[in-house]
C-alpha positions as CSV (number, residue, x, y, z in Angstrom):
1,M,47.5,-35.3,-119.7
2,V,49.5,-35.6,-116.5
3,D,47.6,-36.5,-113.3
4,D,46.5,-33.2,-111.8
5,T,45.2,-33.9,-108.2
6,S,45.3,-31.9,-105.0
7,P,47.4,-33.2,-102.1
8,Q,44.1,-34.7,-100.7
9,G,43.6,-36.6,-104.0
10,Q,40.8,-34.5,-105.2
11,V,40.9,-34.0,-109.0
12,R,41.0,-30.4,-110.1
13,P,38.6,-29.2,-112.7
14,P,40.2,-28.7,-116.1
15,I,42.0,-25.3,-116.5
16,W,39.8,-24.7,-119.6
17,L,36.8,-24.2,-117.3
18,R,38.4,-21.2,-115.6
19,P,38.5,-17.8,-117.2
20,E,41.9,-16.5,-118.0
21,R,41.2,-13.3,-116.1
22,G,39.7,-13.4,-112.6
23,A,36.9,-11.0,-111.6
24,R,39.2,-9.6,-108.9
25,G,42.8,-8.7,-108.6
26,P,45.1,-6.7,-111.0
27,R,44.8,-6.9,-114.7
28,P,46.9,-9.9,-116.0
29,V,50.1,-8.8,-117.8
30,H,50.5,-12.2,-119.5
31,S,48.2,-14.8,-121.1
32,R,48.1,-18.6,-120.9
33,A,49.4,-18.6,-124.5
34,D,52.4,-16.5,-123.4
35,I,53.2,-18.9,-120.6
36,A,52.9,-21.9,-122.8
37,A,55.1,-20.4,-125.5
38,V,57.9,-19.7,-123.0
39,A,57.6,-23.2,-121.5
40,I,57.7,-24.8,-125.0
41,R,60.8,-22.8,-125.9
42,V,62.5,-24.1,-122.8
43,A,61.4,-27.7,-123.4
44,D,62.4,-27.7,-127.0
45,A,65.9,-26.5,-126.1
46,E,66.6,-28.4,-122.9
47,G,63.9,-31.1,-122.5
48,I,60.8,-31.3,-120.4
49,E,62.9,-31.8,-117.2
50,A,64.0,-28.2,-117.5
51,V,60.5,-26.9,-117.3
52,S,59.3,-25.7,-114.0
53,L,57.1,-22.8,-112.8
54,R,60.2,-21.1,-111.4
55,R,62.1,-21.5,-114.7
56,V,59.2,-20.2,-116.8
57,A,58.6,-17.3,-114.4
58,G,62.3,-16.4,-114.6
59,E,62.2,-16.5,-118.4
60,M,59.2,-14.2,-118.3
61,G,60.9,-11.8,-115.9
62,T,58.3,-12.3,-113.2
63,G,58.0,-14.1,-109.9
64,T,56.8,-17.7,-109.5
65,T,53.9,-16.6,-107.4
66,T,52.7,-14.5,-110.3
67,L,52.1,-17.6,-112.4
68,Y,49.7,-18.9,-109.9
69,R,47.3,-16.2,-111.1
70,Y,47.1,-18.1,-114.3
71,I,47.7,-21.8,-113.5
72,A,47.4,-23.8,-110.3
73,T,50.0,-26.6,-110.9
74,K,52.9,-27.7,-113.0
75,D,50.5,-30.3,-114.5
76,E,48.3,-27.5,-115.8
77,L,51.4,-26.0,-117.4
78,F,52.0,-29.2,-119.2
79,D,48.4,-29.3,-120.4
80,L,48.8,-25.8,-121.8
81,M,52.0,-26.7,-123.5
82,I,50.5,-29.8,-125.1
83,D,47.4,-28.0,-126.4
84,S,49.5,-25.1,-127.7
85,A,51.9,-27.4,-129.6
86,I,48.9,-29.3,-131.1
87,G,47.4,-26.0,-132.1
88,E,50.4,-25.0,-134.2
89,R,48.6,-26.5,-137.2
90,E,45.0,-27.0,-138.1
91,P,43.7,-30.5,-138.7
92,P,44.0,-31.4,-142.4
93,P,40.8,-30.7,-144.4
94,P,38.8,-33.9,-145.0
95,T,39.0,-35.4,-148.5
96,G,36.1,-37.8,-148.2
97,D,38.4,-40.8,-148.3
98,W,38.9,-42.0,-144.7
99,K,42.2,-43.7,-145.3
100,T,43.7,-40.7,-146.9
101,D,42.4,-38.5,-144.1
102,L,43.7,-40.8,-141.3
103,Q,47.1,-41.0,-143.1
104,A,47.3,-37.2,-143.2
105,I,46.5,-37.0,-139.5
106,A,49.1,-39.7,-138.7
107,Y,51.8,-37.7,-140.6
108,E,50.8,-34.5,-138.9
109,H,51.1,-36.1,-135.4
110,R,54.5,-37.6,-136.3
111,A,55.7,-34.2,-137.5
112,M,54.4,-32.5,-134.3
113,V,56.3,-34.8,-132.0
114,L,59.5,-34.5,-134.1
115,R,59.2,-30.7,-133.7
116,H,58.7,-31.1,-130.0
117,P,60.3,-34.3,-128.8
118,W,59.2,-33.7,-125.2
119,L,55.7,-34.5,-126.2
120,A,56.7,-38.2,-126.5
121,T,57.8,-38.2,-122.8
122,L,54.4,-37.1,-121.4
123,P,51.8,-39.7,-120.5
124,A,49.2,-40.1,-123.2
125,T,46.5,-42.1,-121.4
126,R,44.5,-39.1,-120.2
127,P,43.9,-36.8,-123.1
128,V,44.3,-33.0,-122.8
129,L,40.9,-31.6,-123.7
130,G,41.9,-28.1,-124.5
131,P,40.4,-26.4,-127.6
132,N,43.2,-27.4,-130.0
133,S,43.3,-31.0,-128.7
134,L,39.5,-31.2,-129.0
135,A,39.6,-30.1,-132.6
136,W,42.2,-32.7,-133.5
137,L,40.4,-35.5,-131.7
138,D,37.2,-34.6,-133.4
139,A,38.9,-34.5,-136.8
140,A,40.4,-38.0,-136.2
141,Y,37.1,-39.5,-135.1
142,A,35.3,-37.9,-138.0
143,T,37.5,-39.7,-140.5
144,V,36.3,-43.2,-139.4
145,D,32.8,-42.2,-138.5
146,V,31.9,-42.6,-142.2
147,L,32.4,-46.4,-141.7
148,D,29.2,-46.6,-139.5
149,L,31.1,-48.1,-136.6
150,D,30.0,-48.1,-133.0
151,A,31.7,-45.7,-130.6
152,D,34.0,-48.2,-129.1
153,E,35.2,-49.3,-132.5
154,V,35.9,-45.7,-133.5
155,L,38.0,-45.3,-130.3
156,A,39.9,-48.6,-131.1
157,Q,40.6,-47.6,-134.7
158,V,41.9,-44.1,-133.9
159,G,43.7,-45.3,-130.8
160,T,45.5,-48.0,-132.8
161,L,46.7,-45.5,-135.3
162,L,47.9,-43.0,-132.7
163,T,49.6,-45.7,-130.7
164,F,51.5,-46.8,-133.8
165,V,52.6,-43.2,-134.5
166,R,53.8,-42.7,-130.9
167,G,55.8,-45.9,-130.9
168,H,57.4,-45.1,-134.3
169,V,58.4,-41.6,-133.3
170,L,59.8,-42.8,-130.0
171,D,62.1,-45.0,-132.0
172,E,63.1,-42.1,-134.2
173,L,63.8,-39.9,-131.2
174,A,65.8,-42.6,-129.5
175,E,68.1,-43.1,-132.5
176,Q,68.6,-39.3,-132.7
177,E,69.5,-39.2,-129.0
178,T,71.8,-42.2,-129.3
179,A,73.6,-40.6,-132.3
180,R,73.9,-37.3,-130.4
181,R,75.2,-38.9,-127.3
182,S,77.7,-41.3,-128.9
183,G,78.7,-39.2,-131.9
184,V,78.1,-42.2,-134.1
185,D,75.4,-42.2,-136.8
186,M,73.5,-45.3,-137.9
187,P,75.5,-46.0,-141.1
188,T,78.7,-45.9,-139.2
189,W,77.3,-48.1,-136.4
190,L,76.0,-50.6,-139.0
191,A,79.4,-50.7,-140.7
192,A,81.1,-51.4,-137.4
193,Q,78.7,-54.3,-136.8
194,A,79.5,-56.0,-140.1
195,H,81.9,-58.6,-138.7
196,Y,79.5,-59.5,-135.9
197,G,76.7,-59.8,-138.5
198,D,78.8,-62.2,-140.6
199,L,79.3,-64.4,-137.5
200,I,75.6,-64.5,-136.8
201,I,74.8,-65.4,-140.4
202,G,77.6,-67.9,-140.6
203,S,76.5,-69.7,-137.5
204,G,73.4,-71.0,-139.2
205,N,71.5,-70.8,-136.0
206,Y,69.2,-67.9,-137.0
207,P,68.0,-68.6,-140.6
208,H,65.0,-66.3,-140.6
209,L,66.9,-63.4,-139.0
210,S,69.8,-64.0,-141.3
211,R,67.6,-63.7,-144.4
212,I,66.4,-60.3,-143.2
213,M,70.0,-59.2,-142.5
214,I,71.1,-60.2,-146.0
215,E,68.1,-59.1,-148.0
216,A,66.5,-56.2,-146.3
217,D,67.4,-52.8,-147.7
218,A,65.5,-50.5,-145.3
219,P,67.9,-50.6,-142.4
220,H,70.7,-49.2,-144.6
221,A,68.6,-46.5,-146.3
222,D,69.1,-42.9,-145.5
223,D,65.3,-42.5,-145.3
224,R,64.9,-45.7,-143.3
225,Y,62.5,-44.1,-140.8
226,E,60.4,-42.5,-143.4
227,R,60.2,-45.9,-145.3
228,A,59.3,-47.7,-142.1
229,F,56.7,-45.2,-141.1
230,R,55.1,-45.3,-144.6
231,R,55.0,-49.0,-144.8
232,G,53.9,-49.6,-141.2
233,L,51.1,-47.0,-141.6
234,D,49.9,-48.7,-144.7
235,H,49.7,-52.0,-142.8
236,I,47.8,-50.3,-140.0
237,L,45.3,-48.7,-142.4
238,T,44.8,-51.9,-144.3
239,G,44.1,-53.7,-141.0
240,L,41.7,-51.1,-139.9
241,A,39.8,-51.3,-143.2
242,H,39.3,-55.1,-142.7
243,S,38.3,-54.8,-139.0
244,G,35.7,-52.1,-139.9
245,R,33.8,-54.4,-142.3
């Protein structure tokens, strides 16, 4: 969640504590869900930088001041967007196997950010506690609660998993953007680096790196990010299993 303070530094109550419709004033024409949907459409097409109250109001055919009947700040708009994007899918049903359940949650989070790349650009240190976000957080914590861990360990386990997912997706998105901007995909780029790679290996100065460059298949695979995610996630879950004992 983005920092949502008043000019005097007073923290505003979460938007979720306010009714959508005030007791006074005209009947609302739109809903928070409508506003979030328009903002998400803009962000998906042009990036989060294109999202503003003015832009969203224009897309909805209304004035900027009208939006203030629904939300107080741009940060609240971001909160609505995040919670709406998270709510596109329900948390996967539990299977009773915590590793399987955490794996499913990890894949769903990855898919969500790949659908909405702007999610990766928003700060993740202060969670959005909207209804959809709460449901996903509760589902994630429930998967490891079966291990009889204390609350701080549950936080650490789930936080480690989600940090891995976020870091991996950031790499995926960065490569997509680099390919789009340069017009050069990864296989073409790797082929162009072949001579330089031969010089690195031939120098004999980097024996461990050279072995990876010679033997590793994953960097050249078409599904390299899927492979890396699957293998990295397996290592994370294996480590969590040992730390929870």
